[in-house]
DOVOLO-982186 format. One record per residue: residue in one letter; x, y, z of N, C-alpha, C, O in turn. Coordinates in steps of 0.2 Angstrom, whole numbers, plus 5000, padded with zeros to 4 digits. Layout:
N
AXYZXYZXYZXYZ ...
! end
This chain:
368
M510552545148510752485146511452485143511552515138 I511952445145512552435142512552385136512452325138 P512652405130512552365124513052315124513652315126 V512852255120513352205119513952225115514552205117 N513852265110514452275105514252335101513952335096 A514452395104514352455100515052475096515552475099 P514952505090515552525086515852585089515552625093 L516452605087516852665088517052695082517452675078 L516652755081516752795075517052865076516952885082 G517452895072517752955073517753005067517452985062 E518153055068518153105063518553085056518353105051 R518953035057519353005051518852975046518852975040 E518352935049517852905045517452955042517252945036 R517253005045516853055042517153095037516953105031 E517853105038518253135033518253095026518153125021 L518453035027518452995020517852985017517752985011 V517252975021516652965018516453025014516153025009 L516553085017516353145014516753155008516553185003 E517353135008517853145002517553094996517453114990 S517253034998516952994993516353024990516253024984 L515953054995515353084992515453144988515153154983 A515953184989516153244985516453224978516353254973 S516753164978517053134972516453114967516553104961 T515853104970515253074967515352994965514952964962 W515952964967516052894966515752864972516152854977 I515152844972514852814978514652744977514352714981 S514752714971514452644970515052594971515452604975 G515052534967515652484968516252504965516752464965 R516352564962516952584959517152654963516752694965 G517852654963518052714966518752704969518852644971 K519152754971519852734973519852704980520352664982 Y519352714984519352684991519252604991519452574995 V518852584986518752514986519452474985519552434988 S519752494980520452464978520952474984521352434986 A520952534987521352554992521252514998521752485001 F520652505000520452465006520652385004520852355009 E520452364998520652294997521452284998521652235001 E521852324995522552314995522752325002523252285004 A522552375006522852385013522552325017522952305021 F521952305017521752255022522052185020522252155024 A522152175013522452105012523152105014523452055017 A523552165013524252165016524252155023524752125026 Y523752185027523752185034523652105036523952085041 C523352065032523251995033523751955031523751895032 G524251985028524851945025524651905018524951855016 A524151935015523851905009524051955003524152015004 R524051934997524251974991523652004988523652064985 F523051984989522452004985521852014990521751974995 G521452064989520852074993520252084988520352114983 V519652054989519052064985518452084990518252034993 T518252144989517752164994517052134992516952124986 T516652134997515952104995515452145000515652185004 P514752134999514252175003514252145010514052185015 T514452085012514352055018514852005019515151985015 G514951985026515351925027515051855024515451815022 T514451855024514151795021514251785014514451735011 T514151845010514351845003515051835002515251804996 A515551855006516251835005516351765006516751735002 L516051725010516051655011515851625004516151575002 H515251645002514951614996515351624990515451584986 L515651684989516051704984516651664984516951634978 A517051654989517651614990517451544988517851514984 L516951514990516751444988516651434981516851394978 A516251484978516051484971516651494967516751454962 A517151534969517751544965518151484965518551474960 L518151444970518451384970518151324966518451274966 G517551334964517251294959516851234963516651184961 I516651254970516251204974515551214972515251264971 G515251154971514551154969514151094971514351054975 P513651074967513151014969513550954969514050934965 G513450914974513750844975514450854979514650804982 D514650914981515250924985515050934992514450944994 E515550924996515450925004516050975006516550975004 V515851015011516251065014516251055022515651055025 I516751035025516751025032516851095036517151135034 M516451095041516351155045516251135053515951085054 P516251185057516151165064515351165065515051205062 A515151125070514451125072514251185075513651205075 L514751215079514551275083514851345079515451355080 T514451375076514651445073513951475071513451455072 I514051535068513451565065513251535059513651505056 I512551535058512251495052512551515045512451485040 S512851575045513051605039513551555035513551555029 C513951525039514451475036514051415032514251405027 A513551395036513151335032512751365027512751325021 F512451425027512051445022512551465016512351445010 A513151485017513551495011513751435007513751435001 I513851385011513951315008513351295004513451274998 T512751305007512151275003512051314997511751294992 Y512251384997512051424991512451394985512251404979 T513051364986513351334980513051264978513251244972 G512651244982512351174980512751114984512451064983 A513251134987513651084991513251074998512751104999 R513551025002513251015008513751015014514350995013 P513551055019513951055025514050995029513550955029 V514650975031514750915035515050945042515550985042 L514750925047514950955054515450915058515550855057 V515850955062516350925066516250965073516051025073 D516250925078516150945085516751005087517251005084 S516551035093517051085095517551055100517451005103 E518051095101518551075107518351125112518051175111 P518351095119517951135124518251195126517851235129 E518851215126519151275129518951335125518851385128 T519051335118518951395114518251385110518051435108 G517951325109517351315105517551315098517051305094 N518151315096518351305089518351235087518251185091 L518251225080518251155077518851115080519451135081 D518651055082519151005085519450965079519250925077 W520050995078520450965072520550885073520750855068 T520650865079520750795080520150745078520250685077 R519550775076519050745074518950755066518450725063 L519350795063519250815057519350755051518850755047 E519850715052519950665047519350615046519250595041 G519050605052518450555052517850585048517350545046 A517850655046517350685043517450685035516950705031 I518050675033518250675026517950615022518050565024 T517650635016517450575012517650595005517950645004 P517550555000517750564993517450624990517650654985 R516850654993516550714991516850774994516650834991 T517250774999517450835002517950874998518350844994 R517750934997518150984993518551034997519051064995 A518251055003518551105007518451095014517951065016 I518851135018518651145025518651215027518951255025 M518151225031517951295033518051305041517551305044 P518651315043518751335050518551405052518551445048 V518251405058518051475060518451495067518551455071 H518751555067519051575072518551615077518451675077 L518251565081517651585085517851635090518251635094 Y517451695090517451745095518151775096518251815101 G518551775090519151805090519751775092520351795093 H519651705094520251665096520451615090519951575088 P521051625088521251575082521151505084521351485089 L520951465079520951395079521651365078522051405075 D521851315080522451285079522551255072522351205070 L522851295068522851285060523351245058523151205053 D523951235060524451195057524251125056524351095051 P523951085061523751015060523151015055523150965052 L522751065055522151065051522451075044522251035039 L522951115043523251125036523551065033523551055027 E523951035038524250975036523750915034523950885029 I523250915037522750865035522450885028522350845024 A522250945027521950975021522450965015522250945010 H523150975016523650965011523650895009523750875003 R523650845014523650775013523050755009523150705005 H522550785010521950755006521750805000521250794997 G522150854999522050894993521450944994521050954989 L521350965000520751005001520951085002521451095004 A520451124999520551195001520351215008519951175011 V520651265010520451285017520251365017520651405015 V519651375018519251435018519151455025518751435029 E519651505028519551525034518951575035518951625031 D518551565040518051615042518351655048518351635053 A518651715046518951755051518551815052518751865054 A517851815051517451865052517451895059517251955060 E517651855064517651885071518351895073518451905079 A518851895069519551885071520051935068520651915067 H519851995066520252045062520852055067520752075072 G521452045064522052055068522252005073522752015076 A521851955074522151895078522751865075522751855069 L523151835079523751805076523751735078523651715084 Y523951685074524151615075524851605074525151615068 R525251595079525951585079526251645075526751625071 G526051705077526351765074526051775067526251835064 R525651735064525351755057524651775058524251745062 P524451825054523751855054523251795052523451775046 V522751785055522251735053521951765047521851835046 G521651725042521351745036521751745030521551735025 G522451755032522951755026523351685026523851685023 I523151635030523551575031523251525026523651485023 G522651515026522351465021522351475014522651525012 T521951445010521851455003521551525002521751564998 A521051535006520651605006520451615013520351575017 G520351685015520051705021519551745020519551785015 C518951745024518351785023518251825030518251795035 F518151885029517951935034517351965033517051975028 S517051985039516452025039516652095042517052105046 F516252145040516352215042515752245045515552305044 Y515352195048514752215051514852265057515452275059 A514352305059514452355064514752335070515052375074 N514752275072515052255078515752225078516052195082 K516052225072516752195071517252245072517152305073 L517852225073518452265074518552315069518852375070 V518452305063518452345057517752345054517552295052 T517452405054516752405051516652445045516952505045 T516152425041515952475035515252475036514852495031 G514952465042514152455042513952385041513752355045 E513952375034513952305032514452295027514752345024 G514752235026515252225021515652165023515552135028 G516052145018516452085019517052095014517152135010 M517552045014518052035010518351965010518351935015 V518551945004518951885003519651905002519851944998 V520151875006520851885005521151815003520951765005 T521651824998522051764996522651784993522751844991 S523151734993523751744989523751714982524251714979 D523251684980523151644974522851694969522351714969 P523251714964523051764959522451734955522051774953 Q522451674953521851644949521251644953520751664950 L521251624959520651624964520451704965519851714964 A520851744966520651814966520351844960519851874960 D520651824954520351844948519651824947519251854944 H519651754948518951724947518451754952517851764950 A518651764958518151794963517951864961517351884961 R518451904958518251974955517751974950517252014949 R517851924945517351914940516751894942516251924940 L516651844946516051824949515651874953515051884953 R516051914956515751974960515352024956514852054958 D515652034950515352084946514952054940515152064934 L514552004941514051974936514451934931514151914926 A515051914932515451874928515451894920515351854916 H515551954919515651974912516251944909516751924913 T516251924903516851894900517351944899517252004898 R517951924898518551964897518452004890518652054889 E518251964886518251984879517752044877517852084874 R517152034881516652084880516152094886515852044888 R516052154888515552164893514852154891514652154885 F514452124896513752104895513652044891513152024889 V514252004890514251934888514451894894514951904897 H514051844896514251804902514251724900513751704897 D514751694902514851624901514751584908514851524907 E514651614913514551574919514051624924514051684923 I513751594929513351634933513751674938514151644942 G513651734938513951774943513451804948512851794948 F513751854952513351884957513451964957513951984954 N513051994960513152064961513352074968512952094973 Y513952064970514252064976514752124977515352104980 Q514552184976515052234976514952284983514452294985 M515552304986515552354991515552424988515852434983 T515152464991515152534989515852574991516152554995 N515952624987516552664988516452704995516952714999 L515852714997515752745003515952705009516252725014 Q515752635008515852585014516652575014516952575019 A516952575008517652565008518052625011518552615014 A517752685010518152735013518052735021518552745024 M517552715024517452705031517952645033518252655038 G517952595029518352535031519152555031519452535036 L519352595026520052615026520152655032520752655035 A519752705034519852745041519852695047520352705051 Q519452645047519452605053520152565053520352545058 L520352545047520952505047521552535049522052515052 E521552605048522152645050522252645058522852655060 R521752625062521852625069521652555072521452545077 I521752505067521552435070522052415076521752375080 D522652435076523052415081522852445088522852405093 D522552505088522252535094521652495096521552485102 S521252475091520652445092520752375095520452355100 I521252335093521452275096521752285103521552245108 A522152335104522352355111521752365116521752345121 L521252405113520652415117520352355119520152345125 K520252305114519952245116520352205121520052175125 R520952205120521352165125521352195132521352155137 R521352265132521252295139520552275142520552265148 M520052275138519452255140519452185143519152175149 A519752135139519752075142520152065148519952025153 A520752105149521152095155520752125161520752095166 Q520352175160519952205165519352155167519252155173 Y519052125162518552075164518852015168518551995173 A519451995166519751935169519951955176519851915181 E520152015177520252035184519652045188519652025194 G519152075185518552095189518152035190517652035195 L518151985186517751925187518151865190517851805190 S518751865191519151815194518751785201518651825205 G518751725201518451685207517651685208517451665213 V517351715203516551715203516351635202516551605198 P516051615207515851545207515451525201514951555199 G515651465198515251435192515451475186515151455181 L515851525186515951565179516551545176517151545179 I516551525170517151505166517351565161516951575157 L517951585162518151645158518551615152518751565152 P518551655146518851635140519651625141519951665145 I519951585138520651575138520951605132520651625127 E521651615133522051625127522651585127523051585131 A522651535121523151495121523851525120523851585117 P524351495122525051535122525251545115525751585114 W525051515110525251515103524851565099524851565093 V524351605102523951645098523951715101524151725107 R523651765097523451825100522751835099522551845093 S522351825104521551835103521451905103521751945106 V520851925099520651995099519952005103519752055103 Y519751945106519151955111518551995107518352035110 W518451965101517852005098517252005102516952055103 M517051955106516651955111516951925117517351875117 Y516751955123517051925129516551865131516051875134 A516751805129516251745129516351705136516951675136 V515851705140515951665146515451605146514951605142 R515551565151515151505152514951495159515351515164 L514451455161514251435167514351365168514151325164 D514651345173514751265175514151245179513751285181 R514251185181513651155185513651185192513151175196 G514251215194514251245201513951315201513951345207 A513651345196513351405196512751405200512351355200 R512551465203511951465207511351475203510751465206 C511351485197510751485192510951465185511551455184 S510451455181510551435174510851495170510851555172 R511051485164511351535160510751585158510851645159 D510151555156509651605155509351645161509151705160 Q509351615166509151655172509751705174509551765175 A510351695173510851745174510751805169510851855171 M510651785163510551835158509951885159510051945158 A509451855161508851895163508951935169508751995169 R509351915174509451955180509952005178509952065181 L510451995174510852045171510552105167510652165168 H510052085163509652125160509252175165509252235163 E509052145170508652185175509152245178508952295181 R509752225178510352275181510652315175511152345177 G510352315169510552365164511152335160511552375157 V511252265160511752235156511452195151511152145152 D511652215144511352175139511852115138512452125138 T511652055136512051995134511751965128511151975126 R512051915126511851875120512051795122512551785125 T511651755119511851685120512451665115512451695110 F512751605116513151575111512751555105512151555105 F513051545099512751525093512351455095512551415099 V511851445091511451375091511751325086511851345080 P511951265088512351225083511851205077511251215077 M512251195072511951185065511451125065510951125062 H511651075069511151015069510551015073510150975074 W510451075076509851095080509451145076508851165078 Q509651165070509351215066508751185062508851145058 P508151215063507551185060507651185052507351135049 V507951235049507951245042508351185039508251165034 F508851155043509251095040508851035042508850985038 L508551025048508250965050507650955045507450895044 Q507351005043506751005038507050975031506650945028 R507650975030507950945024508150875025508350845020 G508050855031508350785033509050785034509350735034 W509350845035510150845037510250835044509850865048 F510750805046511050805053510550775058510650775064 T510050735055509650705060510050645063510450615060 D509850635070510250585074510950605075511350565078 E511250655073511950675074511950715080511550755082 Q512450695084512650735091513350755091513750725089 Y513350815094514050855095514050885102513850935103 P514150835106514050855113514450915116514150955120 V515050925113515450985116515051045113514951095117 A514851055107514551105104513851125108513651175109 E513551065109512851075113512951105120512651145121 A513451075123513551105130513751175130513551215134 L514251195125514451265125513851315123513751365126 S513451285118512851325116512351335122512051395122 Q512251285126511751295132512051335138511651355142 T512651345138512951375144513351435143513551475148 G513451455137513851515135513451575134512951575131 F513751635136513451695134513951755134514551745136 Y513851805130514351865129514151915134513551935135 L514651945137514552015140514752065136515052055130 P514552135137514652185133515352195131515852195136 S515552195125516252195122516352245117516952235114 G515952295116516052335110516652385111516952395117 L516952405106517552455106517352515110517752555112 A516752535110516552595113516452595121516252635124 I516452525123516352515130516952555134517452555132 T516752585140517252615144517452575150517052525152 P517952585153518152555159517652555165517552505169 E517352615165516852615170516252575169515952545174 E516052565163515552515161515752445162515352405164 I516352425161516552365162516552345170516352295172 E516752395174516652385181515952375183515852335187 Q515452415180514752405181514552335180514152305183 V514752305174514652245172514852185177514552145179 C515452195179515752155183515452155190515252095193 E515252205192514852215199514152175198513952145202 A513852185192513152155191513252075191512852045193 V513752055187513951985187514051955194513751895195 R514451985197514551965204513951955208513851915212 A513552015208512952015212512451955210512051925214 V512451935203511951885201512251815203511851775204 L512851805202513151735203513451725210513651665211 T513451775214513751755221513251765227513351755232 
! end
């Protein structure tokens, strides 16, 4: 079975992790934590980095450090992973949804202003599947309304928007270093920002919010959201070759685009002229002209040894939120259509050209 997304690990990761073990600094303190924070933040064009255990905790930490809490609203896309909505709810705030634009699945900024209310405190754009969202108009709207912008760049390490690295453009950017990401620490995350006060507050909250005057005295609720030195050592090794990893992803996408060109009913991902996508997942869709449904296609590909995954399920369809009485009677037709017709092909950094060719042959056999 060709997996959807397998990581690529090498001797450099082993070397730095073993160095961390030898030093006995294996917890949330050690030289690799600060080195990884500094190097990754600089790569994103930001001044500060604050590591966390996961991408979800990075989102939560960024929102908490901004002071977002009960009674507040945060605008986010209807179509994304549920971590974004969970992070908002952890603060006591409420997510407000905006539909997707059809070509990339990203939040449709033209619908953004209609979602802003007096309770809105922030916007959480997501760079879905590695393709940057059109940020400039979104940032202009946010500035006009005095709103923070927390970029979810968990799927877009190294992606560029008009020449600028995503994650370092808004008020804060949040990354995941899960095993299927372009930079992995197994599990892990980071908040990047150029705001020194925000970075300082995030660091304090991450480590139980000890007061500056005296350790073990606390004047606000904090979290135990630290990345280990072992994880950071792996992340630093991964970061050293991120440009090679992006090149691999883009070669993968080019091979898929050539190998799947002209398949009836298959819609391939686009790359807008003003971005560099990193194709975290090679995300395809079926239109009405396809010879079978999305789910039928995925089942037949599985029979041929090709693993796949569906697109995310929209937030307004999630039982956990409907049980709270949220999003009832709300409709987001573009997000709904994307969710019902989209799926990922194997896209991991470890995939070989021969495996991509096998996937293309299987897709052609299923859909033609």
